[in-house]
NUBA-678123 format. One record per atom (N, C-alpha, C, O): residue in one letter; atom name; x, y, z. Coordinates in Angstrom, 3 decimals, padded with zeros to 6 digits. Layout:
# residues N
@resn a&name CA&east X&north Y&up Z $
...
This chain:
# residues 79
@resn m&name N&east 196.236&north 103.731&up 020.896 $
@resn m&name CA&east 196.968&north 102.499&up 020.703 $
@resn m&name C&east 197.773&north 102.612&up 019.420 $
@resn m&name O&east 197.211&north 102.705&up 018.329 $
@resn q&name N&east 199.062&north 102.605&up 019.553 $
@resn q&name CA&east 199.930&north 102.717&up 018.397 $
@resn q&name C&east 200.455&north 101.347&up 018.017 $
@resn q&name O&east 200.786&north 100.523&up 018.870 $
@resn g&name N&east 200.522&north 101.127&up 016.730 $
@resn g&name CA&east 201.062&north 099.868&up 016.237 $
@resn g&name C&east 201.463&north 100.064&up 014.782 $
@resn g&name O&east 201.154&north 101.086&up 014.169 $
@resn t&name N&east 202.124&north 099.116&up 014.268 $
@resn t&name CA&east 202.501&north 099.222&up 012.862 $
@resn t&name C&east 201.282&north 098.948&up 012.008 $
@resn t&name O&east 200.483&north 098.067&up 012.325 $
@resn p&name N&east 201.136&north 099.689&up 010.939 $
@resn p&name CA&east 199.980&north 099.430&up 010.079 $
@resn p&name C&east 200.071&north 098.035&up 009.461 $
@resn p&name O&east 201.142&north 097.551&up 009.094 $
@resn e&name N&east 198.909&north 097.422&up 009.366 $
@resn e&name CA&east 198.856&north 096.077&up 008.813 $
@resn e&name C&east 199.220&north 096.134&up 007.332 $
@resn e&name O&east 198.652&north 096.923&up 006.576 $
@resn k&name N&east 200.153&north 095.307&up 006.930 $
@resn k&name CA&east 200.575&north 095.299&up 005.529 $
@resn k&name C&east 199.575&north 094.522&up 004.693 $
@resn k&name O&east 199.102&north 093.456&up 005.085 $
@resn d&name N&east 199.265&north 095.080&up 003.534 $
@resn d&name CA&east 198.372&north 094.389&up 002.611 $
@resn d&name C&east 199.128&north 093.256&up 001.919 $
@resn d&name O&east 200.339&north 093.323&up 001.713 $
@resn t&name N&east 198.389&north 092.237&up 001.575 $
@resn t&name CA&east 198.970&north 091.120&up 000.841 $
@resn t&name C&east 199.260&north 091.578&up -000.580 $
@resn t&name O&east 198.368&north 092.122&up -001.231 $
@resn p&name N&east 200.473&north 091.380&up -001.086 $
@resn p&name CA&east 200.821&north 091.835&up -002.445 $
@resn p&name C&east 200.263&north 090.890&up -003.512 $
@resn p&name O&east 201.003&north 090.106&up -004.105 $
@resn w&name N&east 198.941&north 090.975&up -003.750 $
@resn w&name CA&east 198.276&north 090.050&up -004.665 $
@resn w&name C&east 198.824&north 090.125&up -006.077 $
@resn w&name O&east 198.924&north 089.106&up -006.761 $
@resn k&name N&east 199.179&north 091.324&up -006.519 $
@resn k&name CA&east 199.715&north 091.453&up -007.876 $
@resn k&name C&east 201.044&north 090.719&up -008.008 $
@resn k&name O&east 201.299&north 090.067&up -009.021 $
@resn l&name N&east 201.873&north 090.822&up -007.008 $
@resn l&name CA&east 203.164&north 090.129&up -007.021 $
@resn l&name C&east 202.972&north 088.618&up -006.959 $
@resn l&name O&east 203.676&north 087.875&up -007.644 $
@resn i&name N&east 202.040&north 088.165&up -006.156 $
@resn i&name CA&east 201.755&north 086.727&up -006.063 $
@resn i&name C&east 201.220&north 086.205&up -007.395 $
@resn i&name O&east 201.635&north 085.145&up -007.862 $
@resn a&name N&east 200.294&north 086.955&up -008.008 $
@resn a&name CA&east 199.733&north 086.549&up -009.301 $
@resn a&name C&east 200.817&north 086.527&up -010.379 $
@resn a&name O&east 200.860&north 085.604&up -011.193 $
@resn f&name N&east 201.693&north 087.536&up -010.391 $
@resn f&name CA&east 202.781&north 087.566&up -011.358 $
@resn f&name C&east 203.722&north 086.387&up -011.157 $
@resn f&name O&east 204.150&north 085.765&up -012.130 $
@resn g&name N&east 204.047&north 086.073&up -009.913 $
@resn g&name CA&east 204.918&north 084.932&up -009.625 $
@resn g&name C&east 204.289&north 083.618&up -010.062 $
@resn g&name O&east 204.966&north 082.753&up -010.618 $
@resn a&name N&east 202.984&north 083.470&up -009.809 $
@resn a&name CA&east 202.289&north 082.247&up -010.216 $
@resn a&name C&east 202.274&north 082.114&up -011.736 $
@resn a&name O&east 202.481&north 081.022&up -012.265 $
@resn l&name N&east 202.031&north 083.219&up -012.441 $
@resn l&name CA&east 202.047&north 083.190&up -013.910 $
@resn l&name C&east 203.442&north 082.891&up -014.446 $
@resn l&name O&east 203.584&north 082.186&up -015.446 $
@resn a&name N&east 204.461&north 083.414&up -013.796 $
@resn a&name CA&east 205.836&north 083.144&up -014.225 $
@resn a&name C&east 206.180&north 081.663&up -014.049 $
@resn a&name O&east 206.787&north 081.057&up -014.931 $
@resn v&name N&east 205.797&north 081.093&up -012.929 $
@resn v&name CA&east 206.031&north 079.662&up -012.695 $
@resn v&name C&east 205.271&north 078.836&up -013.725 $
@resn v&name O&east 205.803&north 077.865&up -014.262 $
@resn y&name N&east 204.015&north 079.225&up -014.001 $
@resn y&name CA&east 203.198&north 078.519&up -014.991 $
@resn y&name C&east 203.843&north 078.590&up -016.376 $
@resn y&name O&east 203.880&north 077.592&up -017.096 $
@resn a&name N&east 204.346&north 079.756&up -016.747 $
@resn a&name CA&east 205.002&north 079.916&up -018.052 $
@resn a&name C&east 206.257&north 079.042&up -018.143 $
@resn a&name O&east 206.513&north 078.430&up -019.180 $
@resn i&name N&east 207.026&north 078.983&up -017.075 $
@resn i&name CA&east 208.228&north 078.145&up -017.064 $
@resn i&name C&east 207.856&north 076.673&up -017.201 $
@resn i&name O&east 208.524&north 075.926&up -017.916 $
@resn l&name N&east 206.791&north 076.255&up -016.516 $
@resn l&name CA&east 206.343&north 074.862&up -016.629 $
@resn l&name C&east 205.863&north 074.543&up -018.049 $
@resn l&name O&east 206.129&north 073.456&up -018.562 $
@resn i&name N&east 205.168&north 075.473&up -018.678 $
@resn i&name CA&east 204.731&north 075.257&up -020.062 $
@resn i&name C&east 205.935&north 075.048&up -020.968 $
@resn i&name O&east 205.939&north 074.149&up -021.809 $
@resn v&name N&east 206.945&north 075.873&up -020.796 $
@resn v&name CA&east 208.158&north 075.736&up -021.619 $
@resn v&name C&east 208.839&north 074.399&up -021.361 $
@resn v&name O&east 209.247&north 073.718&up -022.301 $
@resn l&name N&east 208.963&north 074.021&up -020.098 $
@resn l&name CA&east 209.661&north 072.774&up -019.767 $
@resn l&name C&east 208.912&north 071.536&up -020.265 $
@resn l&name O&east 209.531&north 070.581&up -020.734 $
@resn f&name N&east 207.585&north 071.552&up -020.165 $
@resn f&name CA&east 206.804&north 070.371&up -020.553 $
@resn f&name C&east 206.547&north 070.279&up -022.054 $
@resn f&name O&east 206.099&north 069.237&up -022.532 $
@resn n&name N&east 206.819&north 071.339&up -022.805 $
@resn n&name CA&east 206.535&north 071.340&up -024.237 $
@resn n&name C&east 207.799&north 071.542&up -025.081 $
@resn n&name O&east 207.766&north 072.206&up -026.117 $
@resn r&name N&east 208.897&north 070.968&up -024.628 $
@resn r&name CA&east 210.154&north 071.076&up -025.372 $
@resn r&name C&east 210.285&north 070.021&up -026.461 $
@resn r&name O&east 211.194&north 070.102&up -027.287 $
@resn k&name N&east 209.409&north 069.050&up -026.477 $
@resn k&name CA&east 209.476&north 067.950&up -027.439 $
@resn k&name C&east 209.397&north 068.482&up -028.872 $
@resn k&name O&east 208.640&north 069.411&up -029.154 $
@resn q&name N&east 210.177&north 067.891&up -029.764 $
@resn q&name CA&east 210.152&north 068.259&up -031.183 $
@resn q&name C&east 209.067&north 067.458&up -031.891 $
@resn q&name O&east 208.940&north 066.252&up -031.679 $
@resn v&name N&east 208.283&north 068.130&up -032.734 $
@resn v&name CA&east 207.213&north 067.466&up -033.481 $
@resn v&name C&east 207.326&north 067.820&up -034.958 $
@resn v&name O&east 207.800&north 068.900&up -035.313 $
@resn d&name N&east 206.887&north 066.900&up -035.816 $
@resn d&name CA&east 206.839&north 067.158&up -037.251 $
@resn d&name C&east 205.513&north 067.819&up -037.581 $
@resn d&name O&east 204.450&north 067.349&up -037.174 $
@resn v&name N&east 205.589&north 068.923&up -038.329 $
@resn v&name CA&east 204.394&north 069.664&up -038.706 $
@resn v&name C&east 204.397&north 069.853&up -040.209 $
@resn v&name O&east 205.414&north 070.226&up -040.794 $
@resn s&name N&east 203.247&north 069.593&up -040.841 $
@resn s&name CA&east 203.104&north 069.809&up -042.276 $
@resn s&name C&east 202.392&north 071.138&up -042.493 $
@resn s&name O&east 201.250&north 071.310&up -042.068 $
@resn f&name N&east 203.062&north 072.075&up -043.152 $
@resn f&name CA&east 202.512&north 073.384&up -043.462 $
@resn f&name C&east 202.043&north 073.423&up -044.918 $
@resn f&name O&east 202.382&north 074.367&up -045.632 $
@resn v&name N&east 201.302&north 072.465&up -045.367 $
@resn v&name CA&east 200.748&north 072.306&up -046.715 $
@resn v&name C&east 201.844&north 072.256&up -047.781 $
@resn v&name O&east 201.963&north 071.251&up -048.482 $
@resn f&name N&east 202.638&north 073.304&up -047.921 $
@resn f&name CA&east 203.662&north 073.351&up -048.971 $
@resn f&name C&east 205.022&north 072.836&up -048.513 $
@resn f&name O&east 205.880&north 072.547&up -049.348 $
@resn f&name N&east 205.233&north 072.718&up -047.231 $
@resn f&name CA&east 206.500&north 072.208&up -046.713 $
@resn f&name C&east 206.271&north 071.616&up -045.322 $
@resn f&name O&east 205.241&north 071.864&up -044.696 $
@resn s&name N&east 207.219&north 070.848&up -044.858 $
@resn s&name CA&east 207.164&north 070.253&up -043.520 $
@resn s&name C&east 208.345&north 070.753&up -042.714 $
@resn s&name O&east 209.380&north 071.130&up -043.264 $
@resn a&name N&east 208.177&north 070.749&up -041.414 $
@resn a&name CA&east 209.261&north 071.195&up -040.540 $
@resn a&name C&east 209.166&north 070.460&up -039.217 $
@resn a&name O&east 208.094&north 070.009&up -038.812 $
@resn e&name N&east 210.293&north 070.348&up -038.557 $
@resn e&name CA&east 210.342&north 069.793&up -037.206 $
@resn e&name C&east 210.566&north 070.965&up -036.260 $
@resn e&name O&east 211.622&north 071.597&up -036.276 $
@resn i&name N&east 209.559&north 071.246&up -035.434 $
@resn i&name CA&east 209.642&north 072.392&up -034.526 $
@resn i&name C&east 209.250&north 071.951&up -033.118 $
@resn i&name O&east 208.689&north 070.875&up -032.912 $
@resn s&name N&east 209.560&north 072.804&up -032.174 $
@resn s&name CA&east 209.204&north 072.548&up -030.783 $
@resn s&name C&east 207.684&north 072.620&up -030.629 $
@resn s&name O&east 207.019&north 073.414&up -031.294 $
@resn l&name N&east 207.154&north 071.791&up -029.756 $
@resn l&name CA&east 205.720&north 071.802&up -029.503 $
@resn l&name C&east 205.272&north 073.167&up -028.979 $
@resn l&name O&east 204.172&north 073.621&up -029.295 $
@resn l&name N&east 206.108&north 073.818&up -028.188 $
@resn l&name CA&east 205.776&north 075.143&up -027.671 $
@resn l&name C&east 205.630&north 076.144&up -028.809 $
@resn l&name O&east 204.706&north 076.957&up -028.807 $
@resn v&name N&east 206.527&north 076.091&up -029.771 $
@resn v&name CA&east 206.438&north 076.994&up -030.919 $
@resn v&name C&east 205.150&north 076.733&up -031.694 $
@resn v&name O&east 204.502&north 077.672&up -032.155 $
@resn l&name N&east 204.783&north 075.475&up -031.837 $
@resn l&name CA&east 203.542&north 075.124&up -032.522 $
@resn l&name C&east 202.332&north 075.680&up -031.767 $
@resn l&name O&east 201.411&north 076.214&up -032.385 $
@resn i&name N&east 202.328&north 075.558&up -030.448 $
@resn i&name CA&east 201.233&north 076.091&up -029.646 $
@resn i&name C&east 201.144&north 077.604&up -029.815 $
@resn i&name O&east 200.056&north 078.141&up -030.026 $
@resn l&name N&east 202.271&north 078.287&up -029.725 $
@resn l&name CA&east 202.282&north 079.742&up -029.886 $
@resn l&name C&east 201.845&north 080.158&up -031.290 $
@resn l&name O&east 201.152&north 081.163&up -031.453 $
@resn l&name N&east 202.244&north 079.394&up -032.292 $
@resn l&name CA&east 201.829&north 079.668&up -033.662 $
@resn l&name C&east 200.312&north 079.546&up -033.799 $
@resn l&name O&east 199.676&north 080.397&up -034.421 $
@resn c&name N&east 199.740&north 078.507&up -033.232 $
@resn c&name CA&east 198.283&north 078.320&up -033.287 $
@resn c&name C&east 197.549&north 079.429&up -032.539 $
@resn c&name O&east 196.512&north 079.903&up -033.003 $
@resn v&name N&east 198.067&north 079.842&up -031.399 $
@resn v&name CA&east 197.456&north 080.936&up -030.652 $
@resn v&name C&east 197.520&north 082.227&up -031.479 $
@resn v&name O&east 196.547&north 082.978&up -031.537 $
@resn g&name N&east 198.657&north 082.478&up -032.112 $
@resn g&name CA&east 198.798&north 083.675&up -032.946 $
@resn g&name C&east 197.854&north 083.667&up -034.135 $
@resn g&name O&east 197.251&north 084.690&up -034.458 $
@resn i&name N&east 197.723&north 082.517&up -034.790 $
@resn i&name CA&east 196.798&north 082.408&up -035.927 $
@resn i&name C&east 195.363&north 082.618&up -035.452 $
@resn i&name O&east 194.582&north 083.288&up -036.128 $
@resn g&name N&east 195.011&north 082.061&up -034.314 $
@resn g&name CA&east 193.671&north 082.249&up -033.769 $
@resn g&name C&east 193.395&north 083.696&up -033.414 $
@resn g&name O&east 192.304&north 084.208&up -033.666 $
@resn f&name N&east 194.391&north 084.361&up -032.823 $
@resn f&name CA&east 194.236&north 085.773&up -032.479 $
@resn f&name C&east 194.050&north 086.610&up -033.738 $
@resn f&name O&east 193.173&north 087.471&up -033.790 $
@resn a&name N&east 194.878&north 086.358&up -034.757 $
@resn a&name CA&east 194.778&north 087.110&up -036.013 $
@resn a&name C&east 193.431&north 086.869&up -036.694 $
@resn a&name O&east 192.823&north 087.806&up -037.211 $
@resn a&name N&east 192.963&north 085.625&up -036.697 $
@resn a&name CA&east 191.670&north 085.315&up -037.312 $
@resn a&name C&east 190.538&north 086.021&up -036.561 $
@resn a&name O&east 189.630&north 086.565&up -037.189 $
@resn g&name N&east 190.582&north 086.018&up -035.253 $
@resn g&name CA&east 189.569&north 086.711&up -034.462 $
@resn g&name C&east 189.582&north 088.206&up -034.709 $
@resn g&name O&east 188.525&north 088.827&up -034.821 $
@resn f&name N&east 190.767&north 088.789&up -034.795 $
@resn f&name CA&east 190.898&north 090.224&up -035.054 $
@resn f&name C&east 190.335&north 090.566&up -036.432 $
@resn f&name O&east 189.589&north 091.534&up -036.578 $
@resn l&name N&east 190.692&north 089.777&up -037.438 $
@resn l&name CA&east 190.196&north 090.039&up -038.788 $
@resn l&name C&east 188.686&north 089.843&up -038.872 $
@resn l&name O&east 188.008&north 090.611&up -039.554 $
@resn f&name N&east 188.148&north 088.836&up -038.196 $
@resn f&name CA&east 186.705&north 088.618&up -038.186 $
@resn f&name C&east 185.995&north 089.804&up -037.547 $
@resn f&name O&east 184.951&north 090.237&up -038.034 $
@resn d&name N&east 186.553&north 090.334&up -036.456 $
@resn d&name CA&east 185.960&north 091.480&up -035.786 $
@resn d&name C&east 185.983&north 092.708&up -036.697 $
@resn d&name O&east 185.017&north 093.470&up -036.737 $
@resn q&name N&east 187.082&north 092.899&up -037.425 $
@resn q&name CA&east 187.164&north 094.017&up -038.366 $
@resn q&name C&east 186.119&north 093.882&up -039.465 $
@resn q&name O&east 185.465&north 094.862&up -039.822 $
@resn l&name N&east 185.957&north 092.677&up -040.004 $
@resn l&name CA&east 184.979&north 092.432&up -041.053 $
@resn l&name C&east 183.565&north 092.677&up -040.538 $
@resn l&name O&east 182.748&north 093.287&up -041.229 $
@resn r&name N&east 183.277&north 092.208&up -039.342 $
@resn r&name CA&east 181.953&north 092.412&up -038.757 $
@resn r&name C&east 181.683&north 093.895&up -038.525 $
@resn r&name O&east 180.570&north 094.361&up -038.767 $
@resn g&name N&east 182.682&north 094.642&up -038.059 $
@resn g&name CA&east 182.525&north 096.079&up -037.853 $
@resn g&name C&east 182.282&north 096.811&up -039.164 $
@resn g&name O&east 181.471&north 097.735&up -039.215 $
@resn r&name N&east 182.975&north 096.408&up -040.223 $
@resn r&name CA&east 182.791&north 097.027&up -041.534 $
@resn r&name C&east 181.378&north 096.777&up -042.042 $
@resn r&name O&east 180.746&north 097.675&up -042.599 $
@resn r&name N&east 180.883&north 095.565&up -041.852 $
@resn r&name CA&east 179.522&north 095.244&up -042.303 $
@resn r&name C&east 178.485&north 096.033&up -041.519 $
@resn r&name O&east 177.489&north 096.475&up -042.091 $
@resn k&name N&east 178.698&north 096.219&up -040.221 $
@resn k&name CA&east 177.768&north 097.018&up -039.424 $
@resn k&name C&east 177.746&north 098.466&up -039.906 $
@resn k&name O&east 176.681&north 099.076&up -039.990 $
@resn r&name N&east 178.918&north 099.018&up -040.223 $
@resn r&name CA&east 178.990&north 100.405&up -040.695 $
@resn r&name C&east 178.304&north 100.553&up -042.049 $
@resn r&name O&east 177.650&north 101.565&up -042.298 $
@resn q&name N&east 178.443&north 099.551&up -042.933 $
@resn q&name CA&east 177.812&north 099.610&up -044.244 $
@resn q&name C&east 176.285&north 099.539&up -044.124 $
@resn q&name O&east 175.574&north 100.203&up -044.880 $
@resn r&name N&east 175.788&north 098.751&up -043.194 $
@resn r&name CA&east 174.327&north 098.610&up -043.022 $
@resn r&name C&east 173.713&north 099.873&up -042.440 $
@resn r&name O&east 172.601&north 100.253&up -042.806 $
@resn s&name N&east 174.430&north 100.521&up -041.542 $
@resn s&name CA&east 173.882&north 101.719&up -040.907 $
@resn s&name C&east 173.855&north 102.893&up -041.883 $
@resn s&name O&east 173.019&north 103.788&up -041.756 $
@resn g&name N&east 174.759&north 102.893&up -042.848 $
@resn g&name CA&east 174.766&north 103.940&up -043.866 $
@resn g&name C&east 175.311&north 105.248&up -043.366 $
@resn g&name O&east 175.586&north 105.414&up -042.177 $
@resn p&name N&east 175.468&north 106.203&up -044.310 $
@resn p&name CA&east 176.039&north 107.517&up -043.920 $
@resn p&name C&east 175.058&north 108.413&up -043.212 $
@resn p&name O&east 175.404&north 109.532&up -042.835 $
């Protein structure tokens, strides 16, 4: 019995498309300008930029904490 092989569902393409739509919606819904106080100065920035800034600060803090924890583990284990 000959037939065309059944095509697999392109899950990666569907997931990428869904993420792209989600990213576009985030941008569209967070275009509002907000006032932010950065301790020494204030600025009016897009809410999306503020969200990305907070995510970046959180990522950097997590990375630095992990580095500090790794250094402490190496010091305790000794040479």
